[in-house]
N, C-alpha and C positions, 0 to 999 in steps of 0.2 A: 355375237348377242342378236344383232340385226336379223341374220340368215334365220335364227331358230324362229323368231317372232314372226317372219313372214311365214314359214310353213305352215302357223296356227292360222293363218287369215286368208291362205291363198284361195281356198275353196270359194270364200267368199269374195276376194277379189276378180276369180272367175266369173262368179256370177254377175259382178259390177261389169264384167266385160261385154253384157247382152247389148244389143243396138238398140236401147231405148230412148235415146235422146237425140234431138238434132235440132239445131237453131241456127239464129245469124251470127254466132261467136266466130271467132277465126281460130284455127288451132293448125300448128305445122310442125311435124317431126321431119328433121332434114338430116342427111348424112352429107360430109364434105368431100372434098377430093385432095389427092396428095401422090407425089411421085418418089419412089425409093428407088434405091441401087440394090442388086441381088445382094442377099443374106441381110438387109436391113428392114426396118420396119417403117411402112407408110402408116403415117397417121391421119386419121378420119375423124372429124367433130360429127358427135350427134349433139343436135341443139333442138330445142323446142321454142317456138313463136306462139304466143296466146295471149287472147285478149280476156281470160277468166281466170280464176284461181283453179289451178289443178292439183288435184287431191291424189291423183296417183298417176302410173303410166305402166304400159309395156313396148317393149320393141323388139321386134324379130327380125334378121335379115342376113342373107347369105351373099357368096361372090363365087367367082370361078377358083376352086380347090388346087387347079394346077399352075395357077400364076402364084398364089400365097397362102399363107396357112396361118389361121388366129393365132396373135400373139398374147394379147391381154386386153382388158376393159378398165379404162381407168375413171373411177366416179368423177363427175364435175362439181362444180360449186352449187348447181340449183337443187340437185337432191343430196348433198352433203350430210344434212341435217333429217333426210328421212330416218322414220322410226324400222323401216324394213326395207332391204335391199337384196337383191338376189341376181346373179348373171352367171350366164353359161357361155364358156368360149372353146369353140370345137374347131376342127381344121378348117369348115369350109361356111360355117354360120355361128350366128352368135343370139342369145335372148337376153334382155335386162328387163328387169321388174323392179318398182319402187313403188311403196306406199309411205305418204309422208306422215300421217297421224294414225297410230293405233291405241295411244294410251291417253287421249285426252290435253295432251301438251303441244306447245308450240315449238316448230310450227305446222300448221295443220296443211299446208297448200302451198304449192308453188305459185307466185305471184305473176301477175300479167307482166309481159316482156317481150322481148324482139331477141333472139339467136341466144336464148337461155343454155347454158352450157350444162348438157346432161351426162356426156361421157365424151371419152376420147377412146376411138377404137384402133387397135394397133394390129397389122396384119402383115406378116414377115414376108417378103417377096423371096420368091424361090429362084432358080438361076436360069429364068426364061423371060427373054423380053415380051410384053405384051400388056395391054390394058384389060381390067374386069371393072365391069358395073357393079355396084353395092347395093343391093334391091332389098326393100321391106317385103317379108311374106308372112300371109295369114294363115294359119290353122295350118301349119307344115312343120312347127318345129315346138317342142315342149321344153318347158324350162327346166325340168328332170327326166331322167330315164324314168318311163313309165307314167309319166303325168299327163294332163290335159294340154292339148295343141294349143298355143297362144296365137291370139290375134294381136296387131297393134292398136293399140287405143289409148285416151287420155282420159282420166274420172274428172268429171265438174259436176259439182251439186250431188253425188253420189249416184250418176250414171255415167254410162262409158260411150265415149265417141269414136266411133271406129273410120278406117278410110272408108271415101264414098258417103260418109253420114256427117261429114263437118270435119274431119281431121284430114289433111293434108299429107300426103306421105313422098320426100322429095329423095331420090336416091342418090348415092353418090359413086365415087369411082377409084381406084388407084391404077398405077402404071409403075411397071419396074423394067428398069434400064439397066445394062451393063455397066458395073463400076470401072473407075478409073483409078489405077494405082497411083497414089500420091503419098508425099511427105508434107506435113505442114508443123510449124512451128506454134504451140502454146505456151502462153505466159503462166507460169506458174505462181506468179504474183508476190507483190512484196519482197521481204529477204528473210532470211533464214536467221538463226541466233548469231550465226556468226558472221553477220552483215553481208553475206553474199544473195545475190539475186539470180535465180534461176527458170530456165524456159525448158519445157519439155519438148521431143522432136515424135511425133504421130505417124504411124504409118498405115494406110489403107491398102489391103492386098486382097486380091480376089482369091489367089491361090496360097498355098503353104509358102513359105518363105525359108530358104534354105542359108542365104545370107545377105548381108547390106552394107552399104556404105553412105555415110552422111557426111558433109561437108557444109559447114556453116560461118559465115563471115559477121564482123562485127563491127561498129564504130570505133573510131580511137580514143572515145570518153570512157570504155568499157575494157576491161583486163580480164581475158578467161583464164578462170583458175582451176577448173575440171572438167572434165568429159568423163561420165559414166554411163554404164548399161542401161537401159530402161526396161522394166518389169516382163516386158514380153519375151526379152533375150534372157533376162536371168532365171524366169520361170522354166526356159527350155533347158538350161545349165550352157550357154553357150559355152564352147570348149576355147575360142581364141577370141581374142579384141586385142586390138590395138589404137594408139591416140596420137594425132601429130597436133600440137598446140604451137600456135605462132603469134606474133603481137597483133595479127589481124583477123585471127579465125582460128578452127577447129576441124579435126578432121577424126572421124570414127569408122573402124573397120569390124566386121563381127563374122565371123563363121559360127554356126549352132554347132554343126557334128563334124569334128575334124580328126578328132583323134580316138584311137581303138578303145573300147569297144563301138564301133560304128552302130548306132543306136535308131538311125534316120530321124533322128529331133526336128522339127521345123518349127516355125511359128505359125500358127493356124491363120486361116483368112479371117479377115476382121476389118473393121472399120476405123478403130483407134488403137491401133497395137502402140505401147507405148515404147520406144527402140532407143532412146538417149536423151540424157539430162546435160544441158550444159550450164554451168554454173560461173558467173561474173563478179568480179570486185567492182566496184564503183566509188567515185569521189563525189557524186552530185546526184541529188534524188532526181529522178526524172524518166521518160518514157522512150525506148533505145529501139532503132531497126536492125532486127536481123535478117539475114537473107543466107537462102541458098547459094551457094557459088560452084558452078562447076568448072574443073578445070583452071582454078587459081592457086588451090591451097595444095600442099603437099611435095613430096619429091620420090617419086614422080609426080605431077600433076594428077590429083584425084576428082572425081565427080560422083554426083548423087545417083545410087542405083541400088536395086534389090534384086536378089537372084532367087528364081522359082523357075523348077522344072530343070535346073542345071543353063538356065539362059538368063542373061543380064536384061534387065528391064530398067529403064528410065522413065521414073516416076514423075507426075505431074508436082510441079514445087510451089508450095502456098507459103510464101513468105508470112513472116509475122514482125511483132514487135515485144517487148520486155517492159515493164514498168518497175524501176529499183527505187524503194524507199527505205530510209535508214528505220527501222524500229524505235519507237520512241523511248526515250527512258522515264522509267516512273520514280518521281522524287522517293528517296531514300531509300534506294536499293544499293547495290555494290558500285562503289566508284575507285577510279584509280588517280592518283593525283602526283605531284612532284613539286619540288622547293629544295629549302635549305633543311638542315638537321634540326634547325629551332622552329617549334611550333608557336603560334600565338594563343591568347587565350581561348580560342573557340575550337583549339584542336587543328587549324589547318596549317598546312607547310608555308613557312616563311619566306620572304624574296632571298633571291640569290644575287650578291654584288661580287665583281672581280675586277682585276686590275689587267692591264695589257700585259704579257709574259709570264703571267703567274698561275698558280692551279687553285681553282675551286672543286666544289662536290654538288652534284646534282642527287637528292633523296627521293626515293620512289616510296608511295604509301598505298594502304589499301583500305577501304572501310566495307563491313559488312554489317548492317543491322541487325538487330536480332528479329525472328521472325516465328511468333508464337501462335499465327493464325492457323486454327485446324482445318481438316478437308482437304490439302494439299501438300505438295513436297514442302520440306524445309530447306529453302535455299539460303541460309546464314551461314552453314558449316562449309567451308572453303577446302577441296582437295586439292587444289594448285589453281596455277593461272600461268598466262603470259603476256608479257608487254611488249609493244612494237614502237619503237621510239624514231623519231629523226630530229636533228637538229644542224644549223647552218654552219658554213666553213670556216667560221671566225673561230670554232673550239673543237678541238680532238678529246674525243673521250679516251679512258683509259680501260682494256678488258680486265676489270678488277671490280668485285662488288663486296663491299664490306658488309657483313650481316649481322655486325658483333651488337649485341643489346636489342636486336630488331626480333618481331614475331617471330620470323623464320628462323631465326637459331631457338626461340624459346618453344617452338613446336618440336624441334629436330627434325627438320624437311630433308627428305633423305636424297631430292635430287634436285641441285640449283647449279643456274648455267646461267653465263654471259658470253654474248657473241657481241663484237664490236666492227663496224665496216667503217673506217674512217675516209676510205676513198670517194671522193667526191665527182671522180670520172668516170664512175661504173653504171651512169647511166640511171642512177637511182640515188644519188646523195649520201648523205651521211647517214648510217643508222646503228639502233643499238637494240637487241634483244634479251630480255631476260624471261629465264623459264623456271618455274619452279612447281615441284610435285611432292606433295608432305609424305605419302606412303608409296614410295618406288622400289622397297626391296623387301624379301621376305622376313618375319612371316607377314604378312599383310593382314593388320588388323584395324584398317578403316580410320586411322588417323586424320584428324583435319585440323584447320584454323578454326578456333571458334568464332561466335560473335564477336564483331568488332563494331561495337556502337559510334567508335571516333577513329579516326586517322591512325594506322600503328605504320612504323617505318618497315620496309623490306628490305631497304639497302641502299647505300650511297654509293656513287661512282664518281671518281674521279676525273675532272676534264681540265685541260690546258687551254688558254687563251692564248691565241697568237699574239706575237711580240709586234705590233702594229698600231702607232698612234691614231691611225684614222679610224680605227675601233673605239676609241675613248666616245664615251655619252651615246652610244648604242647598246641595244640589247638583243640578243640571241636567242630565239624560240624554240623550246623544249616541246615537242608535239608528239603526242601519242597518235599513231598512222598505222591504221589497219594495211596489211599487203607487203610490208616491206619484207625481205628477205636477208640482210646481213649479208654475211659473205658466201652463202648457199643460196639453194634456188628453190627452196619451201616458202612460201609466203606466209606470215606471221601474222595473226590478229590480237588484238587485245581482248582476251577472253578470261573467264572465270569460270573454273568446274565446279559444279554443285549439282548432286545427287545424280552423277554419272552425265550430265550434258553440259554443254557450254553455254553461258549467259552472255551478253554484251553489256560491261558497266560504263557507267558515267565517267567521262573522260575530261579531267580536269589540266590544261597544260599550264607549264610555267615557264620562264625564260631567266637569260644569264645576263645581267645587266652589267654593263663595262664602264667602271667610272675611276675619276683621277683621284688617287689617294696617294699617302705617303706611304713606300714598301722600302722595306731594309733587311737585311740579315745581322741579327743581333750579334753581336761581338765585331762586326767587321767595320772597326772606328775610321780606318783609311778610307773605305767603301770602295775597296778594290774589288767586289761583286765578281767573285773567282768561282763563280760556280758552288759545288758541295765542299769546296775548300775556301769559302769565303773567309774564313778566320784564321789566322795564322799569328807568328811571333810579332811581325810588323805591325798587327792590332794594340798588342799589349804597350809596345813602344809609342803607338799615337797617341794612347791614354795616358802616360807619363810624361810625353813631349807637351800634351794639353795643358796637364796640371801644372808643371814644374818649370819648363823651359821659358825663358825669357826671349823677348825681340823676335828678331825673325826664325831664331830656332824654333818658337812657337807655333807647334800645329792646331790649323783651325779645323775642325771636323765638320766635315758637308752636312754630317747627318749626325746629330747629339743622341738620338735615341739608339744609333747603331753602334754607339761606344758604351752605352749602360747594359754591359754584360749580366749584370744580377738581375736587371729589370726592377730597380728600387725606385724609379723615379729621379735619381741624381748620376753624375758622374763625379767618381773619386778614386782612389788608389784601389778600393775593392773590386771596382770594375778590370784593373790591370790584373789583379790577384786571379781572379774569375777564369780571364784568359788564359794566363799560363797554368791554372791547375786543369782546366780541359783540355790543355794541349799535351801538358807533361806529366801530370800527377793523376790520370785517371778521375778528373772532378768531373761533376755534372756539366752538361752541355747545357751554355745558355738556353733560357726560357724562347719558347715561340717570339717572333720567328727566328729560328736560329739554325745552324748547320746540324743539328742533331732533331729538327722537328720533323717528325713523320717520315722516316727514312723510307718505309715501304713504299712511300707515293709522291716523295719529294720530287718537286721539277727539276730540271737542269741548274738554274737558280733558285735556291730555296728563300725566295723573296717572300714578304707579306706585309699586311698594315700592323700597328701596334695594337696588341688585344687589349692592353691596359690604358686606361687615362694617367697621364702625368702631364708636367709643364714641357716636357722635352719636346723640340720637334725635330723633322726631317724634311725641311724644306726643298732640300737639294736633291730629294729620292722621290719625286711625283714624276708619273710615266708619262703625262700629257701635255705639260706644260711646255 
């Protein structure tokens, strides 16, 4: 629209360009100077210094076309609100015209000021070294083919001021120099949805590149998760790539055209060709130094190089840094949590208590509040998730996930996996990984977990507490931890899959607190504690002896609760009958904690506290006293 209006007023503007005014005011059009490498743009500032209210202007200038070609004119802030603007960009000259007001609306002029930004002149350097002046030219170039030739002028009070009549014209220059091939590290910034931070390796190459090798070292606070090809290599369909990842860095080797049919593909010359992406796991937010390292990594040792014309070139190396920041968690979004099977009145998982030498369970939960906001993807329907957990050496997890009665069972999740690594000597502690994908088998019908406004249990895992009295009155942290690999090599993160993308949930850790409570095996009246065979005929005899034998023949139970086979809160002859029926007449097993309690997950000693309140005690059965 601005260009169209300009044509309507161009003839009148040309009349204003007549030398009718000269005064004591100061006006200057000035071109700046810049240096650029072959193939890159030199950027020259076109500025105005004036003590007047300038209503319009024309600038026409040229340079040595053998050193550079006109690339573009970018309007500056001083004329951004002009009612009409026109520019002409040719190989070796440019013309710029601006009229501030043609419709009577503000602004109607450029106010007084120094070095006001009129435009940025961009000239692309040819592959030749040298310097060219950029010179204002009067009556030499038209603003359009067939149009009138233009002078350099500014318009003040409706009168044109030209060179030699009150307008100073200060020429500029640009210089072109040969580029130096280099690699540089660019921070991609922050962290992705998976919690990793990534850096790009950019390449400057004067000639087309047939292959390259990148070697980057990182500090110990980072862990290199992956190296991938950059856009410049994938755009050319690189035929070969290989990565070597170690604890201190990683090497990427790439050949663009290696296999038949050989099409002579190469990465074209350029200043910022993206050739590699390095992504890192991090444990703390911060800025970390990344360095190119020659002859340090790989077997055999590798160096940074690019291959052009069949020859290896060692580029100039510009180290960089990467800023890793954990994505903020928005309250009310998805959450993971762990705790006991019991949830409190607010729906949060309850605390976990256990005693030494016994088994407890840790249950895992997910929350995904409903999102009805329109205009964006709906992130409340969960396609799947992965949980990655670490825990202390005081407990050992069982590789079994109880999903009975959970949301995972309810939706019929087609892939449910658990992996446990209880080896604390493998360098990464004890780990547990859970993976769930709802729709994993044909026919794929988009099944998902519906919105969950409150925590819903996804499964419970049995944990065995070491039989060590030193653990009493301590707590073992169960921590959601990104980057654990279980028994494999693939790092796993805590993620929720929604709308085919991964999102990081809020993580709510828990702990197993080890307490001193009375534990026993129900029916084990003589307190033999003989593992899964804790109840035998001697226990029936012990009940009878306690009830009926006199004097020194009378048995004194160390744990009255253990003698209460039927858990009715008292010791009588029915408990002896309970034991005998269980052992010899296919009777029911003694109630928990008895020898038949949870046989699929029972520990070596099926011990536990009394789940029912009664007057009986088990004073001799404390673990820590």
